Every structure is written in structure tokens, then in C-alpha cells.
Phi, psi and omega in degrees: 000314180297321180296318177296317179297318179294316179296320177296319178296318179292320177297320179294318181295321177296314180297316180296318179296320178295320179294318180294321178296316179294319180296325181282338183253005186300316180294320178295318179297318179296319179296314180300315179295322177293325177295318178296320180293321178295327179272003175082017178267159178281161181303150186296328179294321177292323178293318178294324177295318177297324178293316182295317178296320178294323181289334180273356175111349176280174182290143181180178182285328180092177186290322186295321178293320178295313181295318180295320179293318179292325178293318177297321178295319181294318179294320180294320180293320180296321178296319178294322181290331183283343183285000000 
């Protein structure tokens, strides 16, 4: 019983922390997704899913495509912030 209570409390704390993190980053995530849409790229969740599938051995873009895309997005975002 104690083990279940502790596991439940840890699970609740992780879920609460994840929700607070998402809530604080929601505007940035929306801005990032709109930048990706304007550049003709697929949404980041689809790309991450493709990366996970590629990492497990199924077909996908792989790590190099994901890293190159994220690097290009960071550079583009920095240029937009500098304007």
C-alpha cells in the first residue's frame, strides 16, 4: 500500500509538472508550429514520431534530418527575433 501511494504521488507530481511546463510554453510552441507551417515543413510531433520510428529500425528520416531541421528553425527564429 505504501509503495502504491508513493508511486501515485510521484506520478501525480510528474503529470502536474508536465502540465505546468506545457502551459508555460504553449505560446512558444504555437509560434514554432506556425513558423514550420510557413516554411512548408510538417508539424514537429510528426517529425519526432518519424525520428522515434527511424531510431527503432523502421523507415523514417533519422536523426540527421531532425537535427538539421531544428538547427534551421532555430536560426530562422533568431533572425525573426532580431528584426
